[in-house]
N, C-alpha and C positions, 0 to 999 in steps of 0.2 A: 499512503503518504499524507493524505489529507486529514486523516483521523489518527493521530499518534497513539491515543489510548487503545484503539482497536488493534493497531500494529503491536503494541506492547503485549496485549492479551494473546495474540497469535504467537508471539515469541515465547511466552510462557507455556502455551500449549505445545509448541515444538520442543521446548526444554523437557516437559513431562514425558514426551514420547522418546526423546533421544538422550537425555541426560547431559547435553552439551551446555556447560555452565556459562559459556560466553553469551548465550542467548539471554540468560537472566541479567547479566551485566549490561547488555544492550538495552533491555527493557528498563532497567533501573536508570540508565543514562537518559532515556526518554523523559522520565519524570524529574530527574535531577536538573535537566535543562529546561524544565517547564514547558515542554513541547505541546502537551494538550491545551495549555492556555495560550501559548504564543504562536503556534503553527497550525492549529486546527482550522480547516476551511470547511464550514458546514455544507452538507449536501442535503437535498430534498429527496424524499422517497417518492418515487413514481410507481407505476403499476408493476414493473419488474425490478424494483430496487432503486438504489441511488443511480442517478443519471445526469450526465452533463454532455451537451453536444460538443464534439471534438473537431468537427470539420474545419473550422477556421484555423485553429492552432496547428492541426496536422497538415493542412494545405501549405502553410508557411514552411514547415519542416521538410515536406516532400518537395516543394519547389526548389529549395536549396540543396536537394539531394542528401539531406541529413538522415532521413529514414526511408524505409520501403514499407509498403503496406501490402500484406498478403491476406487473402481471404480463404478460409477453409470451408468447404461445403460442396454441394452438387452444382456443377456448371448450369447456369440458367435457373437454378433452384434456390433454396434457402441457404443463406450463409450461416454456418454454425459458429464461426469464430473469426475474429480479426487478429492478425499477427502484426505487430509493429516491430520492425527490425532496424537497429541502428547501423548505418553504413560506416565505412571507414572514414568518410568525410565527417560524419556526425561524431564519431569518436574523437577525431582530431579537433573538431570545434569544441567539444566538451572539455578536452584538455586545455585548449587555449583560454576558454572562458574561465575555468576554475583557477588557472594560473594568474589570470588578470584580476579576478575578484574572488579571493579565497572563501568568502562567505557563501558563495554559490556552490562550493564543494559539498555542502550539506545535502543538496538535491542528488548529486551523484552518489554519495555515500548511502543516502536513504534508499535510492533506487536499488542499490546492491542488496540492502537488507530485505527490501520487499521481494526482490527476485529470489533471495535465499528462502524466505518463508513460502513463497508461491511454488517453488520447485518447478516441476513439469506440468502442474495443474493449469488448466485453461480457465477462461473467464467464468464459465458456468459453474465449475467446481468451486472457484473462489467466491462467487456470489452465494453459493449454497452454504459455504462456511460462515459468511456474514449473517445469514439468516439463522444460524445457531444461537446468535446473541438475542436474548429476549427484547432488549431495547430496540434493536434494529428491526426485528420481525414485527414488533408491536407498534412501530411508528405508523401513524395514520397516513394515508396517501396525501401528497402535497404538503406534508409537514417536514420540518427539519429532523434529521436523524439525531437522536440524543447521544451525548457522550457517555462513556462507561468508566470514566476516570476513577471514581471512588471505589468501584468494585474491583478494578484491576489493581489499584494500589493495595487494597486489602489482600488480594491474591498474591501479589508480589511480596508483601510483608510476610505472609505465611510461608512462602517458598524460601525466602531468605532465612527465616527462623529455622526451618528444617535443614538448611545447608550449614548453619552454624553448629548444629548438634553433632 
């Protein structure tokens, strides 16, 4: 969500695997709407990849019973994965918010696209997918992860050209 060009790249990868043309159209929409320029929120690469502390934001959502947080792992041991689950109250709040401010529906819609790309994969598998991008993997520690906009635009153009034939 924070790096629309990376999402567009993943959509194109999913298209190549599935042949679902709507994935290409979604990727094209990302660029048509200038999302890599307007909606990119840079992240810094830390030891285990991009990281941002979530505790404060999640605490507010949990206190209002909008989400539930589940941890997967060995009791008393290492947590393998965190699961963030939207409650019924959270879904209702999302509906009210997007009805009151339609521009916020982008976040709802984008979350749906991200979930579609992620499928059943967990955080570790998704992080491993990010590291397949040379720009991501090659980012020095404590530096901003670079965009891949130009490369993905070239890839999109090649795919669109192939679809026109």
